[in-house]
C-alpha positions, 0 to 999 in steps of 0.5 A: 488450460484452466481445470474447467473439466476437473482435470489439470494438464501439466507440461508433459501433457499427462492428466492425473487425479489426486489420491483422495479423488479430488481434482487438482483444483480441490473439488471432487468431480461430483461436486463441480455443479455445487461449487459453481453455484456458490460464492464464485471462482478462485484461481490458483496460479502455482509453479509447483508440480501438481499445483496447490490442492491443499489450498483449494481444499482449505478455501472450503465449499462454495468456491470453484477453485481452478488451478493453472501454471506458468506455460499453461494456456488460459482458456477461461474468461469468467472473472474470479472473486480472488486469486492465489499466486504461489510463484517464484519472483526470480523466474521472469516467465512465471511473473509474466503468467501472473501479469497475463492473469491480471491483464485478462481480469483487469476490469474485475480487479480481483484481489490476489494473495501472493505466497512469498518464498524464503528467497523472495522475502524482500520482494514485497514491493515487486509482488505488489507492483504485479498486483498482489493485494496481500503477501504471506511470508513463506512457509504459509500454510494452506489455512493461512492462505484461505484465511487471507483470501476470505479477508480479501473477498470481504474487502471487495465491497469496500474499495477504500478499505482494500486500497488502504490495505494495499497502500499500508502493505506498500508503505510497510514494505518500503519502511522495513526495507529502509530499516534493514538495508538503508535504502529505498528504491523508486519502485518501493515508493511507487507501489503505494501511489495508485492505492492512495489516489484511488481510495481518496478519489473513490471514498473521499478524504474523511473515509480514508482517514477513518480507515488509516487511523485504525492502524496501530503503528503511529508512524505508519498512520501519520505517513498514510494520513499525510499521503491522503491529505496530499492526494486531496489537497492536490486535487482540490487546488487543481494540480494536474494528474502527474503532479498529484502523483508526484505529490503523493510519492513525496508524501509517502516518502517524506518521513522514511528517514524515521526507519533509521531512528532508534525505536526507543526514540521513535516509539517513545510514548511521551514527549521527547527530551532535548537529546531525543529531539535532536536524534529525531530531527536527523530523520530528514537528512537520513531520509534524503540519503536513503532515497538517494542511495536507493536510486531516487532521482526526482528532485521533488521526492528528495527535497520533500524528505530533506526539507519538509521541516523547513519554514519560510522564515528560516527557522526550520531544519536541517538547512534553515532554508528561507522563502523561495528556496523551499520548492512549492510542492514541499511547502504544500507538503509541510502544511499537510504534515503539520496539520496531520500531526495536530489532528492525530491522537498521541499518548501524550496529547488529544487530537485537535479538532480540524477548525482548531488545527487550521487556526494553529496553522494560520497563527504560523504566518511567518512559517507557512504560506497563508494563501496555501493554508486557506486553500488547504482549509477549504479542502479538509473542511469541504466534506464536513461543510457538504455533509452539513 
């Protein structure tokens, strides 16, 4: 039962107030009217005995903080402005509690701050799949949880920024897991697909790129940019929803092999020398292996990782594929990948203007399929043409 009366019923059925006179939701009984009239409701779902009144107090005045726990019946229908989940990822019934909350408030889509336990440190993709909008490493202080919630509530008015943040967390978790464990699972890729499609669908390609280009990691920035181009390109040429989703999955995973490239090479601020370039080019085969070992079986995802640097004339790598040996969606992805690299800012080069980058793609006639390049140009210039 949610603590609407200012009290909290635990599994044994007992009721209690905390020693400072506050209820478990962090609001003193006399303050309930003021809290309800303020900024909205925050639900705190915790499997800890007594809940998390410290987080409720840290969130500050103006919010009505209601606590619940696994196994406690929900009796409130009013949607929250945000939620905090302090639950073990290792107990299925606890996860069902969060899933029930997300289902109940599916239409409102409240942001969720998930507090990870030490044993759940590798569970970021699972938390995101359950609805987490932000994941805080344990031990997160009550102040840190409150600060994360304030940021999440602030993004509610900007769905593109919120979706970009979720996609970034999903990709970051996938990339770090690949670096640490040498594998990438299908679930880790999947966590980023819906946010990319939603953000590009709601805010358009240019808005997505504006948000993504604020990222301070150039590898993450590039992969999220390519995913945005893939989402827009797939929509622009009329791909079915299922194919657009596969295309975005492929875009998110295409450069995952870079997680196994030495940081001195990956993050070098200048151009790579021939030896470093040879190391960098191993990322395609490495990415294919990371995905295969992690249980990815979709041939498009595997081909995207291994073959996104192939060229129609056989001059690409790692396998020198020619023409029809390159899958159709991989050809689309290569156009997104090359274009994105051209228009991105690097320490050693200025970004090309879109028109200039498209001319460069047109000059690669033997390597890229020009009918697809023209279609891609209509997609990336379309928003600018409409704005003019």
